[in-house]
C-alpha positions as CSV (number, residue, x, y, z in Angstrom):
1,X,109.5,132.4,150.3
2,X,112.7,133.2,148.5
3,X,115.1,130.3,147.7
4,X,117.8,131.2,149.8
5,X,115.4,131.1,152.8
6,X,114.3,127.4,151.6
7,X,117.7,126.6,151.5
8,X,119.2,128.3,154.7
9,X,115.7,127.9,156.6
10,X,113.4,130.7,157.3
11,X,112.7,129.3,161.1
12,X,109.6,127.3,159.9
13,X,109.5,123.6,160.3
14,X,110.1,121.3,157.4
15,X,107.8,118.5,156.1
16,X,108.4,115.6,153.6
17,X,106.9,117.6,150.7
18,X,109.8,120.4,151.1
19,X,112.3,117.8,149.8
20,X,112.6,116.2,146.5
21,X,113.6,112.8,145.8
22,X,116.7,112.7,143.2
23,X,116.7,110.1,140.6
24,X,120.4,108.6,140.0
25,X,119.2,107.9,136.5
26,X,119.1,111.5,135.5
27,X,122.9,111.9,136.8
28,X,125.7,111.4,134.4
29,X,127.8,108.6,135.6
30,X,130.9,110.0,133.4
31,X,133.1,112.2,135.6
32,X,136.6,113.6,135.4
33,X,139.3,110.9,137.0
34,X,139.3,111.3,140.6
35,X,142.8,112.5,141.8
36,X,142.2,111.4,145.7
37,X,139.8,109.0,147.1
38,X,138.5,108.7,150.6
39,X,139.1,105.4,152.3
40,X,137.0,103.9,155.3
41,X,139.1,101.7,157.7
42,X,138.6,99.3,160.5
43,X,141.6,99.1,162.6
44,X,141.8,96.1,164.8
45,X,145.6,95.6,164.6
46,X,148.9,96.9,163.9
47,X,148.8,95.3,160.5
48,X,145.7,97.3,159.6
49,X,148.0,100.4,159.7
50,X,149.9,99.4,157.2
51,X,147.0,99.7,154.6
52,X,146.0,103.2,156.2
53,X,149.7,104.5,155.4
54,X,150.0,103.0,152.0
55,X,146.6,104.9,151.1
56,X,148.0,108.5,152.8
57,X,151.3,108.0,151.0
58,X,149.2,107.7,147.8
59,X,147.5,111.0,148.3
60,X,144.3,109.7,149.9
61,X,142.4,110.4,153.0
62,X,141.6,107.7,155.4
63,X,138.5,107.7,158.1
64,X,139.8,105.1,160.4
65,X,137.3,103.4,162.9
66,X,139.4,102.5,165.9
67,X,136.5,101.0,168.3
68,X,137.8,97.5,167.9
69,X,141.0,98.6,169.9
70,X,141.1,98.9,173.5
71,X,141.7,102.2,174.7
72,X,144.0,100.9,177.6
73,X,146.0,98.6,175.2
74,X,149.7,99.9,173.9
75,X,148.6,99.0,170.5
76,X,146.7,102.0,170.2
77,X,149.2,104.3,171.1
78,X,151.7,102.6,168.8
79,X,149.2,102.7,165.9
80,X,148.4,106.5,166.6
81,X,152.3,107.3,166.7
82,X,152.9,105.6,163.4
83,X,149.6,107.2,161.6
84,X,150.8,110.6,163.4
85,X,154.4,110.3,161.6
86,X,152.8,109.3,158.5
87,X,150.9,112.5,158.3
88,X,153.9,114.7,159.6
89,X,156.1,112.9,156.7
90,X,153.7,113.7,153.9
91,X,152.9,117.3,155.4
92,X,149.3,116.4,156.1
93,X,147.1,116.2,158.9
94,X,145.5,113.8,161.5
95,X,142.7,114.2,163.9
96,X,141.1,112.1,166.4
97,X,137.3,112.3,166.6
98,X,136.1,111.1,169.9
99,X,137.3,107.5,170.8
100,X,136.2,106.2,167.6
101,X,137.4,107.7,164.7
102,X,140.6,108.8,163.2
103,X,141.0,111.4,160.1
104,X,144.4,111.1,158.0
105,X,144.9,113.4,155.0
106,X,148.1,113.6,152.7
107,X,149.7,116.6,151.5
108,X,147.9,119.8,151.3
109,X,144.9,118.8,153.0
110,X,144.1,120.2,156.3
111,X,141.2,119.2,158.8
112,X,139.4,122.2,160.5
113,X,139.1,122.0,164.2
114,X,136.0,124.1,164.1
115,X,132.6,122.4,163.4
116,X,130.6,123.9,160.9
117,X,127.7,126.2,162.1
118,X,129.4,126.3,165.3
119,X,130.8,129.9,165.6
120,X,132.9,130.8,168.4
């Protein structure tokens, strides 16, 4: 079996022996300074939106968990509108993934609406 068949799969089932455990001690911890970070946020109130907005204005990506908000509450609509406005102001992007997550990106970052591996 060739390397690409191993990577992409050749229709054969996999076993634990097909995977190699990576030792993090072998990986260099020195890297170039990151210009962007990905933040994880939990949104439970309007105050939580302030930190998300600041991060997006600073050029970072935010994945926000909104499960703590009740969907029938007008607070959700207000927070979503605020975050949509921020994404628009910075020429970024925003999507809602199901009822529990939102992804907000800064300038120059677009979110694909097509799932990988699922060609339409």
